[in-house]
N, C-alpha and C positions, 0 to 999 in steps of 0.2 A: 575672350572668345568672341568671334564675329559670326553669328549664325542668324539667318534671317527670320526664323519662325519661332525661336524660343531661346531661353537663357538657361545657363547651368543651374541646377537646383540644389544639390547637396553641398557644393563648395561654399555657397553663401553662408550657411550655417557654420561650416567649418571655420570660415574667415572670422565671424563674430566671436566664436568660442575662443579661438587662439588670440585674437586681439585683446580679449579680457584677461587671458592667462599670461601673456607675454612669452617671448621666445628668446630674448637676447641676453647677452652677458658680456662682461669685459669692457674695458674702457676704450677710448678712441686712440689718439696717438697717430703720428705720421707713419712710422715704421720704415723698414728698409726693403724696397721693392725687389731687391736681388737676394735677400736673405731666405734660407731654406729652413723649414720647421720639420720636426720629427714627430710622429704620432703612432700610437699603438694600432695594431691591425691583426687580422688573422687570414691565413691563406684561403682564397675562394675555393669552392668545390670544383668548378669547372673552368676551362679557359674563358676569357672575358668576351665572348661573343654576346652582344646585347640580348639575342633571343634565347640564349642558353644559360643566363644568369638569373636566378630567382632567390638568391639569398643575400644577406646584408653586406658581407665583407666584399664580395664582388660588385655589389651595387654601389658601394662607396666609390669605387674606381670609375665605374661607368658614368657616375654623376660628375666626375671630374674631367673625363676625356670626351664626352659626347654632349651634344645639345640636339633636342628633337623639335618637332613642330610646336609643342607646348612645353612650358616649364612651370613647376609648382613653386609659387612665391615662397622664399625661404623663411618668411615670417608668418604669413597668413595661410599658406597651403593652396591659395587659389590658383587654378589652372590658367596661365597667361600665355599669349602668343609668344613664341620664340622664333623658330624659323618659319612659322606659318604667317604669311601675309594676311590671309583670310581663309576661313573655312565656311562654306555656304551650303545650305540645304533648304529645301521647301517641304520635305516630308519626313525628315529624321531617318531616312533610309538610304538616300542617294546624296553623296557629299562631293563637292568640288573643292579641292585643296589647292591653294596657290602658295608656292614656296618663295620666301624672300630672296631678293637678288643680292650678290655680293658675298655670299657665304662660300667658303672652301674647306676642305679637309686639311689637316696640317701637312700633308705631302703635296699640296698645291692643287689637287683635284677639285673641280667645282662641284658644289652640292646642288644637285638638281632633282626634279621630280623622280627621275629614274633611280637616283640614289636611295629614295624611300621605297619605291616599288620593288626594286631588286632585293632590298633588305627584308621586306615583309614576305616576299615569295620564298626567300631562303628560310626564314624563320618558320613558315607554315609547312614546309615540305616534310613529309614523313621520313624520307630517306636521310634527312639531316639530323633527325632525332634531337630537336631542340626542346628544352624544357618549357619554354614559353610559347610553344606553338599554339597552345590553346587560346591565347589572346587574339589570334587571327580568326578564331572560329566563326565569328559572325560575318565575315567577308564571303561574299558569294563564290562558290567553287571550292571551299575548304574541304568539302566531303570528297572531292576528287583528288585534291593535293594531299590530304591527310585523312584517308578513310579509317574507320574504326577497325576494319578487318581487310586483309588482302593488301595488295600493292597499289600504289597511287597511279591513277590513270591520266593525271595532268601534272605538268611541271610548274604551272603558274596559276594564280587565283584569277578566275574569270571576272571577278568583281573589281579588279584593279586595272585601270587604263591610263597610260601616259598620254596626255593630250597636248602637251607643249613642254618646252624646256623646264618651265617652272610650274606646270599644272598637271594634276592627275585627278582622276575620279575614283571613288570608292562606292561600290554597291554592296549593301548588306543584305542578308537573308531575311531580316525583319527590321522593324523600326527599333532604334536604339538611341534614345534621346540624348544620352550623355556620352556617346561615343567620342566626340571631340575632346572631352575632359580626360579620357584615358590616354591620350596621345603624348602625354609627358612621361609615360612609363618607358623605361629603357628598352623594352622589347621592340618599340616602334622607332628606335633611332635609325638614321640613315647609315649606309655603308659605302665606302669608296670601292672603285673597281679593283684596287689592290687586294682587297679582302678576298675576291673571287679569283683573281689572276695568280696569286701566290698565297693561298690560305695558310700554309704551314708557317710561312714567314710572318704573316699578319698576326697569327696567334702568339708567336714568340714575342712580338713587339707591336701591340695594337695601335692602329692609326685611327684617330677620331677627329672631331671638329669642335671640341670643347676647349676651355681655357688652359688645359694642361696636356703635356706629352708624356708618354712612357719612355723614360730613358733606359731603365733596366729593371729586371726582375729576377731574383733568385728565390725559388720556392723554399719556404721554411726560414727565410732570412729577411728579405726586404724587397719592396718595390719602390723605386725612385721615380718620381714625377717632377717635371720641370715646367715652368711657365712657357706657354706658347706666345712669343712676342707678337705675332701677326694675327692673333686671334681677333675676329671681326665683331664679336659681341660687345654688349655694353656691360657685361659682368666680368670684366677682366680680373685676373688674379692680382691681389695686392701684395703678394709675396713672390719669392723666387722659385718656389716649388715645395713639395712635400715628400719626405721619406717616410713611407709606411713600414714600420718595423713589426715583424711577426712575433707575437707572444703566444705561448700555450698556457700561460697563467697570468690573468689580469692583476693579480697581487704583485707579481714581479714588475709589471708595467708601472703600477703605482709607486712601488719602491724606487724604480728608475726615475720617475718624475720628481719625487722628493730629493733624489740625489743629484739632480741636474743633468741626467743622461737622456731625458726624454722631454719633449715640450708639451705633448697633449695626450690625455687619456680620455676616451670618450665612453667609458663604461666603468665607473668607479666601483670597485669590488665591494660586495655586501660587508665584508669584514672590516672595511675601512670607513664605512659610512658614519660611525660614531666619532671618528677622529678627523674627518675630512675638513670641517669648518676651522678647526684649530690649525690643521696642517697648511691649508691653502687660503683661508680667509675669503676674500671676494674673488679669488681665482678658481671658484667652484660654482657650477651651474647645475640646477636641477629644475626641469621644466616639463609640462605635460607633453605627451607624445602619443601618436597613433599606434600604440603597441599593446597587445594583449598576450599574456602567457596562458597557455592551455596544455592539457594533456590529451593527446590524440590516441586512437586505438587502431589496431590492425584488423579492419573488417574483412580482409581477405583470409583471416584465420577464423574458421567456422565457430570456434569456441567463443569468439567475441561478437558474433553476428547472428544471434538468436533473440527471440522475444525475452527469454530468461536473462540473457546477458545484458539487456537494456536495464533491468533492475539492478544488476551488479554495477553497472556503470553509474547509475543514479546513487546507489549506496556509497560507492567510492567518493563520489562528489560530496556527499553529506558527511563523510568521515574526515574531511579535510578542514582544519581550523584556520581558514584564510586570515582572519583578523590577527590571530596570535603570530602567524608566520610573517605577515607584512610588518607587524609592530617590532618583533624581536630580530628577525633576520635582516629585514630591509629598512629598519629605522623609519618606517612610515613613508618611505619614498615609493611605495607601491600602494595601490588601493584594491581591496577585494573586489573581484569582478562580480557583477550581478547580471550581465548579459554577455553577448558574444562579439561586441563591436568595441567602441571606444568613446569615453565621454567627450573627446575633442570634436566629435561630429555634432554635438549639441542635440537637443530634442528634435528640432526641426529637421536635422540631418538623419535622424533615425535611431539615435542612442535611446535605449529603454532601461532606465535605471530600475532594478528590481524584477526584470523579466524572468530571471532564473527562479525567483521566489525561494521556497523552502529547499529546493534541490541544491542551492548553493549555500544554505545555512548549515552551520556545524551542529548536527544532531546525531551524536554517536549511537544512541539507542536505536533510532530509526534506520540509520545506516546499516547497523548490524542485521536488523530484521529484513531490510530489502535484499541485502546480499544473500542471506539464508533462503529467502523466497526464490531468488534467482538461481538456486542450486550451488551457491558458494563460489569462491574464486576459482577460475579455471586452473586445474592442476593443483589447487589448494593454496596457491599464493600468487602474488602479483609482483612483477618486476618492472620498475621504471627505468628506461634507458634514456641517457642524456649525454651530451658532449661535455667533457670535464675541463676543456682548455680555456673557456671564456665564460663570462656572465655569472660567476658565483653559483652555477647551477647545483654543484655538489651540496652546498649548505641547505638550499631550499628543498632539494629532492629528499635529502635525509629527514628534514623536518616534516615533509609531507608523509613519508613512510612512517615516521614515529607517531604522527597523528592518526594514520590509518591503523597502525598496530594497536595503539591505545584504544581506539574505538572498537576494535574487534577483539580486544583482550587476548592478542596473540602476537608476540614479539617477532614472529617469523612470517607474518602475513604479507608484509611488503618489504622488498629489498631494492637497493639502488644498483643500477648497472651502468657505470661510467664508460664512455668510449673516449679514447685519448684525444682525438682532434675533431674539430667541427666537420672537416671534409670527409673523414672516415664515417662519422655519425650520419651525415647526409647520404653517403653512398650505401650504407646499410639500410636506410629508409627507402631510398629509391629502388634498391634491389629487393624490397619487400621481406626483410629479414627480421622485422619486429615480431615478437611473440606476446607482447603485453603493451601497456600504455608507454607512450614516449613523449618527450618534450616537444611542444609544437608552437613555440612563440610566433606571433605574426606581426610584422611591421608593415603597415599599409603601403601599397604601391602608389595609390592616389586617394584623395580624401572624399571617398563616396562610400555609403553603407554597402553598396554592391561589392566593393572590394574586400569587405570583411566577411562576406558570405560566399559569393559565386566561386572564387578561386580555391576556396577551402572545402566546400561541401557539395558543389555541383558534380554530377556524375562525370568521372574522368577528368575533372578540372586539373589545371597545371599544378596546384599545390594541394590537391586532395590526397595527401600521402597515405591516409588510412583506407582509401577507396570505399568510403561510405557512399551509398546511392539511395536516393529516395525520389520517386516520381513526383509526388506532391510538392516537394521542395523545388524540383527542376521546373515544374510548370509555373509556380509562383514567381520564380526568378525571371523566366521568360516573359511573363505578363508584365512584370515591373520594368524590364528593360524596354518594352515597347511603349510604356506610358510617358507622355510628355508633360503631364500635370504633376507638379512637384509633390503635393500632399498625397496624391493617389500612388505615385511610384513608391514613396517612402512607406506608405501603409502596406503595399504588397510585399516589399522587402521585409517589413517587420512580421508579416504573417509567415513569410518563409523562415524567419529566425525562430518563430515559435515551433515550427516543425523540428528544427535543430534542437531546441529545448526539450521537446516532448520525447525525442529519441536519444537525448544525451549523446549527440554525435561526437562531441568532445567535451571535456570538462574545463570550463572557464576557471582560471585561478585568480589572476589579478591584472589590473591595468598598470602599465609601466611608465614611469617618467623617463625622459632622457637625462643623462648626467654627463658632466665633463669637468675635468680638472686640467689646469695648464700652468706652465712655467711663467716666470716673471718676464721672459722675452716676448711674450705674446700679448696682443690686445685685440679687441673687436672679435672676440670669440662668442659664437653663438651656435645653437643647434636649430635645425629646421624642424618642422612638424613631424618628420620621420625619425627624429633623434640623431640624425647624422650632422656632423660639424659642417658648417658652411665654409669649407676650406678656402675658397677664393677670396673671401672677405677678411680672413685672418691677417693681421699685421705683425711683423717680426722686427724687434728693435735690436 
């Protein structure tokens, strides 16, 4: 990052933490640059518009077909310039961005400053109903383009100005010292004119500026991506392409890997963890990642949004035996969570080991007492909703329910509610159909403590699926974002996290490692700090 008045603060801690942990796996080897590999995948919730994709499966594809102003280093997580030639500011509120020359989209269109401004205006617009619109909320004019109530009164953000073919300015409504570091997130990707001229055609076959092209996509079956030979970046694909195969059960994907019908599985199922070393040997990878698993609550349901309900949420947290579940279900590839962020941030980056305190300790007697003091479980029982197609969620949800039932001496206190596919699960969440706690794992968008807190718990934030709202939390986040001093900013975010703790806005369960297994055809396999395979570096023999 090239900013005249300050440097990135949280990324530095992230870099050190990951350097110590290591992120790579797989050998070298020359590979066949034309060979195609196959990998497990799940259908994304929405069409692959960058500002409308806020979940992992769609994000994997966007990382392959787009490059933005910044890119997060696949080993350290550091935000590095990609299409940004420079980003300048003297006050952390007004930024001048210069786009590198020589970049085009795969259809031949030139990537210009207008490509970014048009994309950001589209993403922010209320009428376009984009999931990630919130990420543009600090740009001046957002309240006219995306008002909380009523119709929008402007079509473009007043804080965005194109000043030359490769330059544009950004004016924020307040100081936001780490704004440049957020610009590697896919919501800020540029878009070609083809996106606007024939939107339906673009959605069917997205056109980006990354190292891969979308060749075809059949929902429920497969997306085929192929290497873009004229890609101008220095991170060209080392293979001929990737076939992303849709699986509704990752145990089936693992079986196909062992049978030679699949090259890469990037989420080894819990049921196979005890066998994976014998099955795959050194073709298995398990590394720290910026992921936390939580249980969220529907605060739009009055039964969960009272002072008494807070005690119920706290009691449920204390009824969960995290250590036993991570040992037996996940074979110690998960670590019981003691805060709401991730250890990969490091202490300097904001991670607070033990912040949750006794509220995250397994204390069944106190759990039962708290729930009784809170008036008991709403409706007399609690139902945990989850998607049943990926991530071995069924096993751990059943284990969580068993733990709660044992703590409360009631075998019917907690039940599991599986939803068939991830897309259907997400649709139910966004339609506010949850009546009890639901799975809410979070994979960081960028390596800042802000990203573990603001998108999830800030009022009306993009991924605040439970619609929790707290003015004290919001005010602390606003103050933290304005702070240019590293230590002061982290301290304010940590104070905001204490508000999350005191209200048990969500129940933290465990920190998750990234895992992957691959066939003998592949080498140079590694996961980035977001637990996503670095597809462009994989070699195929």
